[in-house]
C-alpha positions as CSV (number, residue, x, y, z in Angstrom):
1,M,-0.2,-0.1,-0.1
2,S,1.4,3.2,-1.2
3,N,1.4,6.3,1.6
4,I,-1.1,9.0,0.0
5,W,1.2,12.2,2.1
6,V,4.3,11.8,0.3
7,K,5.3,14.5,-1.0
8,K,8.0,15.0,-4.6
9,S,10.9,17.6,-3.8
10,V,10.4,20.5,-6.3
11,T,14.8,19.6,-7.5
12,Q,13.1,15.9,-8.3
13,I,9.9,17.6,-10.5
14,L,11.8,20.4,-12.6
15,R,14.4,17.3,-13.6
16,E,11.5,14.7,-14.4
17,H,10.3,18.2,-16.5
18,Q,13.5,18.5,-18.6
19,E,14.0,14.4,-18.9
20,N,10.6,15.0,-20.6
21,E,9.4,11.6,-18.8
22,S,6.2,13.0,-19.0
23,P,3.9,9.9,-20.6
24,L,1.3,13.4,-21.4
25,K,0.9,15.0,-24.6
26,K,0.1,17.6,-26.1
27,T,-2.9,16.2,-28.9
28,L,-5.6,18.8,-28.2
29,T,-6.1,21.4,-31.5
30,R,-7.1,24.7,-31.1
31,R,-10.0,23.7,-32.8
32,N,-10.5,21.2,-30.0
33,L,-10.3,23.7,-27.4
34,V,-12.6,26.9,-29.2
35,L,-15.3,23.8,-29.6
36,L,-14.6,21.9,-26.2
37,G,-15.1,25.4,-24.4
38,I,-18.4,26.0,-27.3
39,G,-20.0,22.3,-25.3
40,G,-19.5,24.4,-21.8
41,I,-21.2,27.4,-22.3
42,I,-24.2,25.9,-24.2
43,G,-24.3,23.2,-21.5
44,A,-24.6,25.8,-19.2
45,G,-26.6,28.0,-20.2
46,I,-28.9,25.0,-20.3
47,F,-29.7,24.6,-16.2
48,V,-29.8,28.5,-16.3
49,L,-32.0,29.0,-18.8
50,T,-34.1,25.2,-16.9
51,G,-33.7,27.1,-13.4
52,Q,-35.4,30.4,-14.5
53,A,-37.7,28.6,-16.4
54,A,-38.8,26.5,-13.4
55,A,-39.0,30.3,-10.8
56,S,-40.7,31.7,-13.3
57,Y,-43.7,29.7,-14.7
58,A,-43.7,26.2,-13.1
59,G,-45.1,25.0,-9.9
60,P,-43.8,22.1,-7.3
61,G,-43.9,19.3,-10.7
62,V,-40.4,21.3,-10.5
63,A,-39.4,18.5,-8.9
64,I,-40.8,15.7,-10.5
65,S,-39.8,16.7,-14.4
66,F,-36.1,16.7,-12.4
67,L,-36.6,13.1,-11.4
68,L,-37.6,11.6,-14.9
69,A,-34.8,13.0,-16.9
70,S,-32.7,11.5,-14.4
71,F,-34.2,7.9,-15.2
72,A,-33.7,9.6,-18.6
73,C,-30.4,10.5,-18.2
74,A,-28.9,6.9,-16.6
75,F,-30.7,5.2,-19.1
76,A,-29.0,7.3,-22.0
77,G,-25.5,7.1,-19.5
78,L,-25.8,3.5,-19.6
79,C,-26.8,3.4,-23.4
80,Y,-23.6,5.1,-24.3
81,A,-22.1,3.3,-21.3
82,E,-22.6,-0.5,-23.3
83,L,-20.7,1.6,-26.7
84,L,-16.9,1.4,-24.6
85,P,-14.4,-2.2,-25.2
């Protein structure tokens, strides 16, 4: 079992950086980053607009609609999970 409190020294981190021992590679392009940003903005907007509409026009049925939507999202997630190898 490894110790979770072990820390690397700054000199060790700098040495690893200079030797390029990192297995991570930069693979995101400019297009990927732009699309990731747009997706985050649109995703946040969906939740903001849902809350505003529920506050202005809906009653106590909002909780039930969110519960039904969570079931639909769970089933969609299970469908996506089946696509993994």
